[in-house]
C-alpha positions as YAML, in Angstrom:
chain: A
units: angstrom
residues:
- id: 1
  name: MET
  ca: [18.25, 20.52, 26.15]
- id: 2
  name: CYS
  ca: [20.24, 23.63, 27.02]
- id: 3
  name: GLY
  ca: [21.04, 24.87, 30.19]
- id: 4
  name: GLY
  ca: [21.78, 28.37, 30.64]
- id: 5
  name: PHE
  ca: [21.71, 31.51, 28.49]
- id: 6
  name: THR
  ca: [24.19, 31.25, 26.83]
- id: 7
  name: CYS
  ca: [24.11, 27.95, 25.13]
- id: 8
  name: SER
  ca: [20.51, 28.86, 24.75]
- id: 9
  name: LYS
  ca: [21.45, 31.68, 22.62]
- id: 10
  name: ASN
  ca: [24.27, 30.09, 20.03]
- id: 11
  name: THR
  ca: [21.58, 27.24, 19.49]
- id: 12
  name: LEU
  ca: [18.31, 29.45, 18.44]
- id: 13
  name: VAL
  ca: [21.25, 31.32, 15.94]
- id: 14
  name: GLY
  ca: [22.35, 27.93, 14.72]
- id: 15
  name: LEU
  ca: [18.75, 26.78, 14.20]
- id: 16
  name: ASN
  ca: [17.82, 30.19, 12.05]
- id: 17
  name: VAL
  ca: [20.59, 30.01, 10.40]
- id: 18
  name: ILE
  ca: [20.67, 26.75, 8.65]
- id: 19
  name: TYR
  ca: [16.26, 27.81, 8.57]
- id: 20
  name: ILE
  ca: [17.84, 30.39, 6.60]
- id: 21
  name: LEU
  ca: [20.33, 28.42, 3.97]
- id: 22
  name: VAL
  ca: [16.96, 25.93, 3.88]
- id: 23
  name: SER
  ca: [15.20, 28.32, 2.93]
- id: 24
  name: PHE
  ca: [17.95, 30.05, 0.17]
- id: 25
  name: LEU
  ca: [17.75, 26.07, -0.85]
- id: 26
  name: MET
  ca: [14.64, 26.31, -1.70]
- id: 27
  name: ILE
  ca: [14.21, 29.40, -3.26]
- id: 28
  name: GLY
  ca: [17.17, 28.04, -5.73]
- id: 29
  name: VAL
  ca: [14.78, 25.16, -6.06]
- id: 30
  name: ALA
  ca: [12.61, 26.77, -7.62]
- id: 31
  name: VAL
  ca: [14.05, 29.08, -9.78]
- id: 32
  name: HIS
  ca: [16.12, 26.57, -11.38]
- id: 33
  name: GLY
  ca: [13.37, 24.26, -11.95]
- id: 34
  name: LYS
  ca: [11.98, 27.29, -14.07]
- id: 35
  name: VAL
  ca: [14.38, 28.51, -15.58]
- id: 36
  name: SER
  ca: [15.42, 24.52, -16.52]
- id: 37
  name: GLY
  ca: [12.30, 23.65, -17.87]
- id: 38
  name: ILE
  ca: [12.69, 20.85, -14.95]
- id: 39
  name: VAL
  ca: [9.29, 22.51, -14.07]
- id: 40
  name: THR
  ca: [6.19, 24.36, -16.51]
- id: 41
  name: SER
  ca: [4.12, 24.93, -13.58]
- id: 42
  name: LEU
  ca: [3.80, 28.38, -11.46]
- id: 43
  name: PRO
  ca: [1.76, 28.08, -9.51]
- id: 44
  name: ILE
  ca: [4.22, 25.08, -8.15]
- id: 45
  name: VAL
  ca: [7.51, 27.38, -8.88]
- id: 46
  name: GLY
  ca: [5.35, 30.12, -7.09]
- id: 47
  name: GLY
  ca: [4.31, 27.98, -4.13]
- id: 48
  name: ILE
  ca: [8.04, 26.59, -3.73]
- id: 49
  name: THR
  ca: [9.45, 29.87, -3.95]
- id: 50
  name: ALA
  ca: [6.14, 31.12, -1.09]
- id: 51
  name: CYS
  ca: [7.44, 28.90, 1.08]
- id: 52
  name: GLY
  ca: [10.86, 30.18, 1.37]
- id: 53
  name: VAL
  ca: [10.06, 33.77, 1.43]
- id: 54
  name: PHE
  ca: [7.87, 32.94, 4.45]
- id: 55
  name: LEU
  ca: [10.68, 30.66, 6.02]
- id: 56
  name: LEU
  ca: [13.71, 33.33, 4.96]
- id: 57
  name: MET
  ca: [10.90, 36.15, 6.78]
- id: 58
  name: ILE
  ca: [10.83, 34.15, 10.11]
- id: 59
  name: SER
  ca: [13.86, 32.92, 10.10]
- id: 60
  name: VAL
  ca: [15.29, 36.89, 9.76]
- id: 61
  name: ILE
  ca: [12.64, 37.73, 12.72]
- id: 62
  name: GLY
  ca: [14.16, 35.09, 15.50]
- id: 63
  name: LEU
  ca: [17.91, 35.54, 14.28]
- id: 64
  name: ILE
  ca: [17.72, 39.35, 14.75]
- id: 65
  name: GLY
  ca: [15.53, 38.33, 18.16]
- id: 66
  name: ALA
  ca: [17.89, 35.93, 19.86]
- id: 67
  name: VAL
  ca: [21.25, 38.43, 18.32]
- id: 68
  name: ARG
  ca: [19.07, 42.04, 20.66]
- id: 69
  name: HIS
  ca: [17.71, 39.67, 22.37]
- id: 70
  name: HIS
  ca: [13.92, 42.05, 21.51]
- id: 71
  name: GLN
  ca: [11.15, 40.82, 23.80]
- id: 72
  name: VAL
  ca: [8.58, 41.03, 21.85]
- id: 73
  name: LEU
  ca: [10.63, 39.55, 18.27]
- id: 74
  name: LEU
  ca: [11.04, 36.03, 20.27]
- id: 75
  name: PHE
  ca: [8.03, 36.07, 21.30]
- id: 76
  name: PHE
  ca: [6.70, 36.63, 17.97]
- id: 77
  name: TYR
  ca: [9.44, 33.87, 16.08]
- id: 78
  name: MET
  ca: [7.86, 31.33, 19.27]
- id: 79
  name: VAL
  ca: [4.28, 31.62, 18.51]
- id: 80
  name: VAL
  ca: [4.65, 31.06, 14.63]
- id: 81
  name: LEU
  ca: [7.47, 28.78, 15.32]
- id: 82
  name: PHE
  ca: [4.72, 27.04, 17.26]
- id: 83
  name: LEU
  ca: [1.85, 26.99, 14.43]
- id: 84
  name: ILE
  ca: [4.05, 25.85, 11.58]
- id: 85
  name: PHE
  ca: [4.67, 22.91, 13.84]
- id: 86
  name: LEU
  ca: [1.20, 22.07, 14.62]
- id: 87
  name: ILE
  ca: [0.91, 22.49, 10.73]
- id: 88
  name: GLN
  ca: [3.51, 19.84, 9.46]
- id: 89
  name: PHE
  ca: [3.29, 17.77, 11.71]
- id: 90
  name: SER
  ca: [-0.63, 17.15, 10.87]
- id: 91
  name: CYS
  ca: [0.54, 17.20, 7.56]
- id: 92
  name: SER
  ca: [3.63, 14.94, 7.99]
- id: 93
  name: CYS
  ca: [1.32, 12.12, 10.26]
- id: 94
  name: ALA
  ca: [-1.57, 12.78, 7.43]
- id: 95
  name: ALA
  ca: [1.02, 12.49, 4.42]
- id: 96
  name: LEU
  ca: [2.33, 8.56, 6.28]
- id: 97
  name: ALA
  ca: [-0.93, 7.90, 7.46]
- id: 98
  name: ILE
  ca: [-2.20, 7.77, 4.07]
- id: 99
  name: ASN
  ca: [-3.78, 5.50, 2.09]
- id: 100
  name: GLU
  ca: [-3.72, 3.32, -1.28]
- id: 101
  name: GLY
  ca: [-7.66, 4.43, -1.74]
- id: 102
  name: ASP
  ca: [-6.62, 8.13, -0.95]
- id: 103
  name: GLU
  ca: [-3.84, 7.77, -3.21]
- id: 104
  name: ILE
  ca: [-6.60, 7.02, -6.15]
- id: 105
  name: LYS
  ca: [-8.55, 9.55, -5.26]
- id: 106
  name: LEU
  ca: [-5.85, 12.17, -5.09]
- id: 107
  name: ILE
  ca: [-4.41, 11.47, -8.48]
- id: 108
  name: LYS
  ca: [-7.02, 11.25, -10.22]
- id: 109
  name: SER
  ca: [-9.12, 14.50, -8.78]
- id: 110
  name: ALA
  ca: [-5.69, 15.82, -10.09]
- id: 111
  name: TRP
  ca: [-5.43, 14.03, -13.34]
- id: 112
  name: LYS
  ca: [-9.07, 15.03, -14.29]
- id: 113
  name: THR
  ca: [-8.60, 19.07, -12.91]
- id: 114
  name: ALA
  ca: [-4.59, 19.03, -14.88]
- id: 115
  name: GLU
  ca: [-6.57, 18.00, -17.63]
- id: 116
  name: THR
  ca: [-9.05, 20.78, -17.91]
- id: 117
  name: LYS
  ca: [-7.57, 23.65, -16.52]
- id: 118
  name: SER
  ca: [-3.34, 22.91, -18.09]
- id: 119
  name: GLU
  ca: [-2.88, 20.13, -20.16]
- id: 120
  name: SER
  ca: [0.98, 19.73, -20.33]
- id: 121
  name: LEU
  ca: [1.39, 19.14, -16.36]
- id: 122
  name: VAL
  ca: [-0.36, 15.80, -18.16]
- id: 123
  name: ILE
  ca: [1.26, 15.85, -21.50]
- id: 124
  name: GLN
  ca: [4.59, 15.95, -19.65]
- id: 125
  name: ALA
  ca: [3.52, 13.93, -16.94]
- id: 126
  name: GLU
  ca: [2.87, 11.24, -20.07]
- id: 127
  name: GLN
  ca: [6.41, 12.11, -21.83]
- id: 128
  name: THR
  ca: [8.74, 12.00, -18.22]
- id: 129
  name: PHE
  ca: [7.15, 8.22, -17.66]
- id: 130
  name: ASP
  ca: [6.17, 7.71, -21.10]
- id: 131
  name: CYS
  ca: [3.00, 6.33, -21.08]
- id: 132
  name: CYS
  ca: [-0.61, 7.25, -22.40]
- id: 133
  name: GLY
  ca: [-3.74, 8.31, -19.86]
- id: 134
  name: LEU
  ca: [-3.66, 7.79, -15.89]
- id: 135
  name: GLY
  ca: [-5.18, 4.56, -16.03]
- id: 136
  name: LEU
  ca: [-8.13, 5.18, -13.17]
- id: 137
  name: GLY
  ca: [-11.57, 3.86, -14.98]
- id: 138
  name: GLU
  ca: [-14.62, 5.56, -13.33]
- id: 139
  name: ASP
  ca: [-15.07, 3.20, -10.78]
- id: 140
  name: ASN
  ca: [-11.23, 4.62, -9.91]
- id: 141
  name: ILE
  ca: [-9.57, 0.67, -10.16]
- id: 142
  name: PRO
  ca: [-6.90, 0.58, -11.81]
- id: 143
  name: TYR
  ca: [-5.57, -1.26, -16.07]
- id: 144
  name: LEU
  ca: [-3.22, -1.17, -17.53]
- id: 145
  name: LYS
  ca: [-4.11, -1.18, -20.76]
- id: 146
  name: PRO
  ca: [-4.54, 2.26, -22.83]
- id: 147
  name: SER
  ca: [-8.50, 2.81, -23.61]
- id: 148
  name: ALA
  ca: [-9.42, 3.96, -26.61]
- id: 149
  name: ALA
  ca: [-9.94, 7.72, -25.19]
- id: 150
  name: ASP
  ca: [-6.07, 7.69, -23.37]
- id: 151
  name: ARG
  ca: [-5.39, 6.96, -26.70]
- id: 152
  name: ASN
  ca: [-7.00, 9.57, -28.31]
- id: 153
  name: PHE
  ca: [-6.20, 11.90, -25.80]
- id: 154
  name: THR
  ca: [-2.29, 10.74, -26.63]
- id: 155
  name: GLU
  ca: [-2.36, 11.04, -29.98]
- id: 156
  name: THR
  ca: [-4.61, 13.90, -31.11]
- id: 157
  name: ARG
  ca: [-1.53, 15.59, -29.13]
- id: 158
  name: GLU
  ca: [0.63, 14.41, -30.58]
- id: 159
  name: VAL
  ca: [2.95, 14.06, -27.80]
- id: 160
  name: PHE
  ca: [5.39, 12.04, -28.58]
- id: 161
  name: LYS
  ca: [5.89, 12.86, -32.03]
- id: 162
  name: ASN
  ca: [9.44, 13.39, -30.29]
- id: 163
  name: TYR
  ca: [9.90, 10.76, -29.14]
- id: 164
  name: PRO
  ca: [10.44, 7.77, -32.23]
- id: 165
  name: ASP
  ca: [12.16, 5.42, -29.40]
- id: 166
  name: ALA
  ca: [9.34, 5.60, -26.44]
- id: 167
  name: GLU
  ca: [7.01, 2.10, -26.04]
- id: 168
  name: CYS
  ca: [3.68, 4.70, -26.47]
- id: 169
  name: TYR
  ca: [5.31, 6.98, -29.97]
- id: 170
  name: HIS
  ca: [2.52, 6.75, -32.22]
- id: 171
  name: ALA
  ca: [2.53, 8.48, -35.93]
- id: 172
  name: ALA
  ca: [0.46, 9.10, -38.82]
- id: 173
  name: ASN
  ca: [-0.07, 4.94, -40.14]
- id: 174
  name: VAL
  ca: [1.80, 3.76, -36.81]
- id: 175
  name: THR
  ca: [-0.34, 2.15, -33.83]
- id: 176
  name: MET
  ca: [1.05, 2.21, -30.50]
- id: 177
  name: LYS
  ca: [3.45, -0.06, -28.88]
- id: 178
  name: LYS
  ca: [1.87, -3.57, -27.12]
- id: 179
  name: GLU
  ca: [4.18, -2.16, -24.21]
- id: 180
  name: CYS
  ca: [2.08, 1.06, -23.85]
- id: 181
  name: LEU
  ca: [1.13, 1.09, -20.53]
- id: 182
  name: THR
  ca: [-1.02, 3.79, -19.28]
- id: 183
  name: CYS
  ca: [0.53, 6.11, -16.17]
- id: 184
  name: TYR
  ca: [-0.58, 4.73, -13.14]
- id: 185
  name: SER
  ca: [1.12, 1.80, -13.12]
- id: 186
  name: HIS
  ca: [4.10, 4.31, -12.85]
- id: 187
  name: ILE
  ca: [3.61, 6.95, -10.74]
- id: 188
  name: SER
  ca: [1.95, 4.28, -7.88]
- id: 189
  name: ASP
  ca: [4.97, 3.06, -6.28]
- id: 190
  name: LYS
  ca: [6.90, 6.54, -7.29]
- id: 191
  name: VAL
  ca: [3.58, 8.31, -5.08]
- id: 192
  name: ASN
  ca: [3.77, 6.82, -2.46]
- id: 193
  name: SER
  ca: [7.68, 6.80, -1.52]
- id: 194
  name: GLY
  ca: [6.68, 9.97, -2.58]
- id: 195
  name: PHE
  ca: [4.15, 10.39, 0.65]
- id: 196
  name: ASN
  ca: [6.49, 8.31, 3.20]
- id: 197
  name: ALA
  ca: [9.55, 10.53, 2.04]
- id: 198
  name: ALA
  ca: [7.61, 13.71, 2.28]
- id: 199
  name: GLY
  ca: [5.81, 12.68, 5.50]
- id: 200
  name: GLY
  ca: [9.01, 11.12, 7.86]
- id: 201
  name: LEU
  ca: [11.34, 14.56, 6.23]
- id: 202
  name: GLY
  ca: [8.42, 16.68, 7.55]
- id: 203
  name: LEU
  ca: [8.20, 15.05, 10.60]
- id: 204
  name: PHE
  ca: [11.49, 15.30, 11.58]
- id: 205
  name: PHE
  ca: [11.19, 18.78, 10.56]
- id: 206
  name: SER
  ca: [9.03, 19.39, 13.18]
- id: 207
  name: PHE
  ca: [9.97, 18.38, 15.94]
- id: 208
  name: THR
  ca: [13.13, 20.66, 14.88]
- id: 209
  name: GLU
  ca: [10.52, 23.66, 15.54]
- id: 210
  name: LEU
  ca: [9.66, 22.32, 18.93]
- id: 211
  name: PHE
  ca: [12.78, 22.16, 19.82]
- id: 212
  name: GLY
  ca: [13.16, 26.04, 18.62]
- id: 213
  name: VAL
  ca: [10.61, 27.37, 20.65]
- id: 214
  name: ILE
  ca: [10.74, 25.05, 23.48]
- id: 215
  name: CYS
  ca: [14.98, 26.72, 23.41]
- id: 216
  name: THR
  ca: [13.10, 30.50, 22.80]
- id: 217
  name: HIS
  ca: [10.65, 30.36, 25.62]
- id: 218
  name: LYS
  ca: [13.87, 29.41, 27.61]
- id: 219
  name: TYR
  ca: [15.52, 32.38, 26.08]
- id: 220
  name: ARG
  ca: [12.90, 34.48, 27.05]
- id: 221
  name: LEU
  ca: [12.79, 33.82, 30.84]
- id: 222
  name: TYR
  ca: [16.78, 33.79, 30.73]
- id: 223
  name: ILE
  ca: [16.12, 38.00, 29.09]
- id: 224
  name: ARG
  ca: [13.42, 38.65, 31.78]
- id: 225
  name: ASP
  ca: [15.75, 36.53, 34.62]
- id: 226
  name: MET
  ca: [18.79, 39.07, 34.12]
- id: 227
  name: GLY
  ca: [16.38, 41.98, 33.43]
- id: 228
  name: GLU
  ca: [14.94, 41.81, 37.07]
- id: 229
  name: PHE
  ca: [18.10, 41.00, 38.24]
- id: 230
  name: ALA
  ca: [19.62, 44.47, 36.56]
...
């Protein structure tokens, strides 16, 4: 931990410069994903962009407060950063603690919502993972082979029309191959590893935020003491 005024200041400056770089990276990834067509959902792009802009604003406030020794900006920065720490720490712990049953419920809920409000997401998922249907029954028990309803959805929307080499390829007089599986069998491991990775990474960054709060508090005390001494 920093033991002096200069060390605390330099630490805050460095920490906020890193946050600024991360915010630009988030905004750049969102824009690249939209322009390149990797991500077609506007809410996803908008959410990532909004998080990047918010992080950029908070980082700039912290940077200005550290450089100009501004007590009000530093106090605001410290409070907001602590709130972000609480939210991120809680979400990270929840992501690491989630079990298979909860994962199934989340996947099924997201899939059903996408089928209703944004079929393009379901079509993109099936094309990406070369699968047909979600593969979760009414009782949330997974099944491997696509049901008649799954095949009807995929065939009606001609999901694999331009993918003749896909295992789930279908045509007017051609049935799907026996190797074609449901999407849950492809994405369950990826979702699990995604939760673990997101939880671990979020937990790591949450402690950097707590470190920033502590440094900001000490830095404000140094500024106050210097003002009283002057």
